[in-house]
Backbone as CSV, one residue per row, in Angstrom:
resi,resn,N_x,N_y,N_z,CA_x,CA_y,CA_z,C_x,C_y,C_z
1,CYS,3.895,0.842,-18.248,3.820,1.689,-18.577,2.744,2.696,-17.597
2,TYR,1.827,2.417,-17.489,1.243,3.332,-16.910,1.375,3.545,-15.169
3,ARG,2.341,2.419,-14.488,2.915,2.602,-13.503,4.253,3.774,-13.468
4,PHE,4.771,3.324,-14.573,6.077,4.161,-14.363,5.947,5.921,-14.743
5,ASN,5.169,5.886,-15.375,4.730,7.160,-15.714,4.058,8.116,-15.107
6,ARG,3.170,7.295,-13.875,2.655,8.116,-12.600,3.290,7.851,-11.643
7,ARG,4.911,7.387,-11.212,5.305,7.294,-9.942,5.888,8.521,-10.043
8,PHE,6.222,9.829,-10.370,7.044,11.092,-10.284,6.030,12.432,-10.137
9,GLN,4.801,11.571,-10.259,3.640,12.978,-9.824,3.020,12.279,-8.108
10,LEU,3.744,12.928,-7.282,3.412,12.621,-6.297,2.410,13.345,-5.593
11,GLU,2.244,14.606,-6.255,1.340,15.383,-5.420,-0.428,14.595,-5.994
12,ASP,-0.017,13.769,-6.811,-1.272,12.791,-7.240,-1.645,11.439,-6.872
13,MET,-0.649,10.725,-6.416,0.036,10.002,-5.275,-0.721,10.001,-4.746
14,LEU,-0.433,10.906,-3.263,-0.610,10.926,-1.743,-2.231,10.500,-1.362
15,PRO,-3.209,11.728,-2.620,-4.117,10.762,-1.974,-5.118,10.269,-2.360
16,ARG,-4.516,9.290,-3.312,-4.660,8.271,-3.649,-4.565,7.134,-2.948
17,LEU,-3.092,6.975,-2.516,-2.646,6.409,-1.711,-3.561,6.293,-0.219
18,GLY,-3.822,7.362,0.091,-4.626,7.537,1.268,-6.346,6.605,1.360
19,TYR,-6.384,6.568,0.188,-7.789,6.541,-0.096,-7.917,5.005,-0.406
20,MET,-6.841,4.165,-1.201,-6.634,2.554,-0.619,-6.023,2.603,0.450
21,ALA,-5.551,2.929,1.216,-5.809,2.591,2.677,-6.959,2.326,3.556
22,MET,-7.633,3.646,3.526,-8.820,3.763,4.409,-9.736,2.462,3.360
23,ARG,-9.674,1.592,2.215,-10.231,0.786,1.670,-9.785,-0.273,2.266
24,THR,-8.814,-0.451,2.161,-7.908,-1.884,2.566,-8.502,-2.875,4.128
25,PRO,-8.546,-3.676,3.999,-8.986,-4.365,5.441,-8.367,-4.575,6.325
26,PRO,-8.140,-4.354,7.531,-6.904,-4.732,8.220,-6.799,-6.271,8.237
27,MET,-5.749,-6.275,8.432,-4.690,-8.358,8.611,-4.704,-8.419,9.924
28,PRO,-5.811,-9.996,9.950,-5.255,-10.501,11.221,-3.975,-10.654,11.638
29,ALA,-3.269,-10.384,13.322,-2.379,-10.308,13.646,-1.476,-11.953,13.345
30,CYS,-2.347,-12.939,13.453,-1.526,-14.060,13.104,-0.705,-13.934,11.449
31,LEU,-1.414,-13.221,10.610,-0.515,-13.055,9.385,-0.108,-11.990,9.493
32,LEU,0.473,-11.416,10.060,1.510,-10.625,10.481,2.560,-10.970,10.767
33,LYS,2.343,-11.723,11.898,3.722,-12.510,12.429,4.371,-13.318,11.801
34,LEU,3.415,-14.180,10.826,3.714,-14.659,9.667,4.941,-14.124,8.733
35,ALA,4.030,-12.861,8.270,6.005,-12.293,8.022,6.692,-11.829,8.130
36,GLU,6.285,-11.382,9.004,7.740,-10.998,10.087,8.852,-12.393,10.251
37,GLY,8.456,-13.078,9.975,9.639,-14.110,10.376,9.643,-14.316,9.374
38,TYR,9.230,-14.446,8.245,9.308,-15.191,7.047,10.512,-14.206,6.099
39,GLY,10.256,-12.834,6.457,11.523,-11.711,5.411,12.788,-11.476,6.196
């Protein structure tokens, strides 16, 4: 319910998305290549 209620508040989600993108560690290239071939 929390996710559904917040998805329409775009102005609140963009700063949060930027914050989480900065906190997420980089993914190794070998794992990215595996994901490309899988999907």
